[in-house]
DODO-805718 format. One record per residue (C-alpha): residue number from 0; residue in one letter; x, y, z. Coordinates in nm, 2 decimals. Layout:
residues N
seq: NUM, type: A, u: X, v: Y, w: Z
...
end
This chain:
residues 92
seq: 0, type: G, u: 6.25, v: -3.85, w: 9.89
seq: 1, type: H, u: 6.20, v: -3.79, w: 10.26
seq: 2, type: V, u: 6.57, v: -3.84, w: 10.36
seq: 3, type: A, u: 6.67, v: -3.61, w: 10.07
seq: 4, type: D, u: 6.43, v: -3.34, w: 10.20
seq: 5, type: I, u: 6.57, v: -3.36, w: 10.55
seq: 6, type: A, u: 6.92, v: -3.36, w: 10.42
seq: 7, type: R, u: 6.86, v: -3.05, w: 10.21
seq: 8, type: G, u: 6.72, v: -2.87, w: 10.52
seq: 9, type: L, u: 7.01, v: -2.98, w: 10.73
seq: 10, type: L, u: 7.29, v: -2.93, w: 10.48
seq: 11, type: A, u: 7.17, v: -2.58, w: 10.38
seq: 12, type: P, u: 7.02, v: -2.44, w: 10.70
seq: 13, type: V, u: 6.95, v: -2.07, w: 10.65
seq: 14, type: P, u: 7.20, v: -1.90, w: 10.88
seq: 15, type: G, u: 7.01, v: -1.76, w: 11.18
seq: 16, type: T, u: 6.69, v: -1.95, w: 11.11
seq: 17, type: L, u: 6.47, v: -1.89, w: 11.41
seq: 18, type: C, u: 6.21, v: -2.11, w: 11.57
seq: 19, type: G, u: 5.86, v: -1.99, w: 11.46
seq: 20, type: R, u: 5.73, v: -2.04, w: 11.81
seq: 21, type: H, u: 6.01, v: -1.92, w: 12.04
seq: 22, type: R, u: 6.22, v: -1.70, w: 11.80
seq: 23, type: E, u: 6.53, v: -1.89, w: 11.91
seq: 24, type: P, u: 6.80, v: -2.03, w: 11.67
seq: 25, type: L, u: 6.72, v: -2.38, w: 11.54
seq: 26, type: Q, u: 7.04, v: -2.56, w: 11.65
seq: 27, type: L, u: 6.91, v: -2.91, w: 11.75
seq: 28, type: F, u: 6.76, v: -3.20, w: 11.56
seq: 29, type: C, u: 6.50, v: -3.44, w: 11.70
seq: 30, type: R, u: 6.57, v: -3.79, w: 11.57
seq: 31, type: E, u: 6.22, v: -3.92, w: 11.64
seq: 32, type: E, u: 6.03, v: -3.63, w: 11.47
seq: 33, type: R, u: 6.30, v: -3.56, w: 11.22
seq: 34, type: V, u: 6.27, v: -3.18, w: 11.27
seq: 35, type: L, u: 6.50, v: -2.90, w: 11.37
seq: 36, type: L, u: 6.43, v: -2.76, w: 11.71
seq: 37, type: C, u: 6.54, v: -2.47, w: 11.93
seq: 38, type: L, u: 6.66, v: -2.52, w: 12.28
seq: 39, type: V, u: 6.32, v: -2.43, w: 12.42
seq: 40, type: C, u: 6.14, v: -2.68, w: 12.19
seq: 41, type: A, u: 6.39, v: -2.95, w: 12.29
seq: 42, type: R, u: 6.30, v: -2.90, w: 12.66
seq: 43, type: S, u: 5.93, v: -2.90, w: 12.59
seq: 44, type: R, u: 5.71, v: -3.19, w: 12.69
seq: 45, type: L, u: 5.68, v: -3.28, w: 12.32
seq: 46, type: H, u: 6.05, v: -3.37, w: 12.27
seq: 47, type: R, u: 6.18, v: -3.41, w: 12.62
seq: 48, type: L, u: 6.19, v: -3.79, w: 12.59
seq: 49, type: H, u: 6.32, v: -3.79, w: 12.23
seq: 50, type: R, u: 6.68, v: -3.82, w: 12.12
seq: 51, type: V, u: 6.79, v: -3.47, w: 12.04
seq: 52, type: V, u: 7.13, v: -3.40, w: 11.89
seq: 53, type: P, u: 7.31, v: -3.09, w: 11.76
seq: 54, type: A, u: 7.20, v: -3.01, w: 11.41
seq: 55, type: E, u: 7.56, v: -3.02, w: 11.28
seq: 56, type: E, u: 7.60, v: -3.37, w: 11.40
seq: 57, type: A, u: 7.28, v: -3.48, w: 11.23
seq: 58, type: A, u: 7.38, v: -3.31, w: 10.91
seq: 59, type: Q, u: 7.71, v: -3.49, w: 10.91
seq: 60, type: E, u: 7.54, v: -3.83, w: 10.96
seq: 61, type: F, u: 7.30, v: -3.75, w: 10.67
seq: 62, type: K, u: 7.59, v: -3.65, w: 10.45
seq: 63, type: E, u: 7.76, v: -3.99, w: 10.52
seq: 64, type: Q, u: 7.43, v: -4.18, w: 10.45
seq: 65, type: I, u: 7.39, v: -3.99, w: 10.12
seq: 66, type: Q, u: 7.76, v: -4.05, w: 10.03
seq: 67, type: S, u: 7.72, v: -4.43, w: 10.08
seq: 68, type: C, u: 7.39, v: -4.43, w: 9.88
seq: 69, type: L, u: 7.57, v: -4.25, w: 9.59
seq: 70, type: Q, u: 7.86, v: -4.49, w: 9.61
seq: 71, type: A, u: 7.63, v: -4.79, w: 9.59
seq: 72, type: L, u: 7.45, v: -4.65, w: 9.29
seq: 73, type: K, u: 7.78, v: -4.58, w: 9.12
seq: 74, type: E, u: 7.89, v: -4.94, w: 9.17
seq: 75, type: E, u: 7.55, v: -5.07, w: 9.04
seq: 76, type: R, u: 7.58, v: -4.86, w: 8.73
seq: 77, type: E, u: 7.94, v: -4.97, w: 8.66
seq: 78, type: K, u: 7.83, v: -5.34, w: 8.70
seq: 79, type: Y, u: 7.54, v: -5.28, w: 8.46
seq: 80, type: L, u: 7.76, v: -5.11, w: 8.20
seq: 81, type: E, u: 8.01, v: -5.40, w: 8.22
seq: 82, type: S, u: 7.74, v: -5.66, w: 8.18
seq: 83, type: R, u: 7.61, v: -5.47, w: 7.87
seq: 84, type: K, u: 7.96, v: -5.46, w: 7.72
seq: 85, type: S, u: 8.02, v: -5.83, w: 7.76
seq: 86, type: G, u: 7.67, v: -5.90, w: 7.63
seq: 87, type: A, u: 7.74, v: -5.70, w: 7.32
seq: 88, type: R, u: 8.07, v: -5.89, w: 7.26
seq: 89, type: R, u: 7.89, v: -6.22, w: 7.28
seq: 90, type: S, u: 7.62, v: -6.13, w: 7.03
seq: 91, type: L, u: 7.88, v: -6.03, w: 6.76
end
């Protein structure tokens, strides 16, 4: 659930979303806190030592993570359906 929530926020950022504190655009993503930041937040004491990356870069990574999860689920499902088919043939 948590990754999905983050991904949703990253993949569909509202254009021109501003930081509630500094009224600056949220263009950065803090890997430690898993939150979107503005440039001022990123330089603050709170996040200064954290790994901060451009929001687009983080969104791309989450997209890839989600794609590979979906791919794995699809393969699981196909295996499951195959095993059910062969099981049905045996029982006839």
